[in-house]
N, C-alpha and C positions, 0 to 999 in steps of 0.2 A: 229518640236515642236508641230504643230497643231495636228498631228496624236497622239502624246503622250497625249496631253491635252484631246482629245476626248476619247482615250482609258481609261484614268483614270476616266473620268466621267461615262463611260459605266460600268466600274468595280464597281465604287461606287454605281451606281443606281441598278445594278443587286444584289450586296451585300445587299443593303438596302431591296430590295424586298424579298430576301431569308430570311433575318432576320425577316421581318414582317410576312412571311409565317410560320416560325418557332414559332414565338410568337402567331400565330393563332392556331397552332396545339398542342404544348406541354402543355400549361396550361389546356386545356380541356381534353386532353388525360390522364393527371395525376390527374384529379379532381374526387375524390371518389363520391362526391355528385351527379355528372352527371351520373355515373354508377348506383348508387342506385335509382335515380329518374327513369331511364329507366327500371330497374328491376321491380319497382313497376308498371310502366305503362303496361308492357307486362307480368306481373305476373311470373317472373323468378323463384319464389319459387315453384310454381306449376309445371313449366316445368322441373326443376332440381331435385326436391325432397328435397331441402335444404331450411331451414327457411331464412328469411331476415337477421337475426342476423348472421347465418352461412355464408351467401353470403357476408355480410359485412366483416367478418373475412377473407374470401377467397380473396376478392377484395383488402384488405390491403396488403396481401402477394403478390398478383399479381403485384400491383403497386410498392411495394418495390423491387420486382424482376426486373421490367423494369427500375427502377432507379439505378440498379446495387448495391443494398444494400443487396441482398441475392444471394447465389449461385444456389439455386434451387427454383422452384415455386411449387413443389409438396407439398401437404398438406394432412393430415389425419384427418378425422372426424369419430368418433366412430370406430376407428381401420381400416377404409377403405380409400384407396387413392382416392383423388378427381379427378385427371386428368388421362386421358388415355396416353399411351406411345406416340401416335401421337400428342396429345395436347402438351405434354412436348417438343417434338422435334420442333413443329411449333413455340411455344413460345420462344424457344432458338433462332430461326431465327428472330423473332420479336424483341427480346432483342438486337440482333446485330444491327438492324436498329435504335433502340432508342439510344443506346450508341453511334453509329456512327454519328447520327444526332446531338447529343450534342457536340461531338468533332468537327464536321464540323462547327457547329454554332460558336464555339470559333475562329476557323480559319477565317471564313467569317467576324466575328466581327473585328478581327485584320486587315484584308484586307480593310474593310470599314473605320476604323479609319485612316489607312495610306493614303487611297484615300482622305479622308476629309481634312487631313493636307495639302496634295498637292493642293487640290482645294482652300482652304483658302489662301494659299500662292500665287496662281496664279489667284485669283478670278476675278480680273479686266479683264483678258483675257478670262476667261471661262464663265462669267455670262450669256452671250447671248446664249450659247449652253446648259448650265446646265438645265434650266427650261424646255426647249423643250425636252431634253432627258428624264428627270424625268417624264414629263407628258405623253410622247409617250410610254415609257416602262410601266408606271402604267396602261395606257389604255389597252395595250396588255395583261398585267397580269390579269387585271379585266375581260377582254373579255374571256381569257382562262378559268378562274375559273367559270365564269358564264356559258359558254358552257358545261364545265364538269358537273356543277350542273344541268343544263337542261337535259343533257343526262342521268344523274343518276335518275332524277325525272321521266323521260319517261320510262326507263327500268333499274331499280336499279340492278337487278340480273346480267345483262350483264356488266354494269359499274363496279360492284363488281369484276367480273372475270377479266376484263381488268386491273383494278387497281392492282390486285395481280400479273398479268403478268408483270406489270411494276416494281413493287417492289421486285418480286421474279423471275428474268429471268431464274434462274436455274429450270429446269423442276421438279426435285424431291421436291425442296422447294415449288414450286408452287402447286404441287399436295397435299402436306402435309397441305396446307391451307384450304382444303375442307374436311369436316367431314361427317360421317354417321349421320343421323337425331337424333339418340339417344345419341350422344356424349355429355358429360356434358358441354364442353367449348362452343359449338355452341348453346346450350340451355340457357347458362348464357349470352353470348355475341351474341345476336340475330341481324338479319338484321336491325331491327328498330333502334337499338343503333348506328350502323354504318351510317345509313341514317341521323340520328340526328347529329352525329358527323360532317358529311359533310356539313350540313346546317350551323352549328355554325362556322365551320372553314371558309367557304366561306364568310359569313356575317362579321365575325370578320376581315378577311383579307381585304375586301373592305373598311370597316370603318377605319382600320389602315392606309391604303393607302390614303384615303380621308383626314384624319387628317394630315398626313405628308405632302402631296402635298399642302394643304391649308396653313399649318403652314409655309412651306418653301416659298411659294409665298408671304404671308403676311410679313414674316421676311425680305425677299429680298427687297420688295417694300418700306416697312416702315423704315427699318434701314440700310441695307447694301448698297442699291443704294445711299442713302443720304451721307454715309461715303465716297464713291468713287466719288460722284459728288463734294464734298467739298475737 
């Protein structure tokens, strides 16, 4: 029974961390204002030849595509297609990741809820191991993202390549993620944007973990322990 108890706690903790990471990534990845702010910072209108109004329209379509609200991301302005064939193929691969992440998040959420129900039922037996596991796993998770962030800060180009190797293990998909310097997609979504993404994701993830761990510790000490003591 002890093995089962510990397994459920590990599953709940890992599920929680995955959900927190998802919540750190998806809102900012789908936030148009973040894209537009970065476009202005690195003057994407000059780099792409499209006005900020046109880039705003293009970004709306891109985000709808990634949300699976559109079948195609291709768009025409003044009778000219915006994206190259390589960009369309690459963004199809990216869409698969986004759609898959959303589906996986629902599965992980169900797993987390089921684990929490089990933990609540057996809490008196589990409470000693629960906080230790959550704190240890959280510390490991924070350590990993901080190291990844430090590596990206030292050499973002190398980190960017390795990141794509991880998310696109297929060699063809990996190669499609890198474009000629004059390709529209890479001039709209520049390295600065992705670096800023990484910073926001890491900071948000750490803050969410800190809030959850502090909240769990406070809730256990102030309320749950008293219930089981009485």
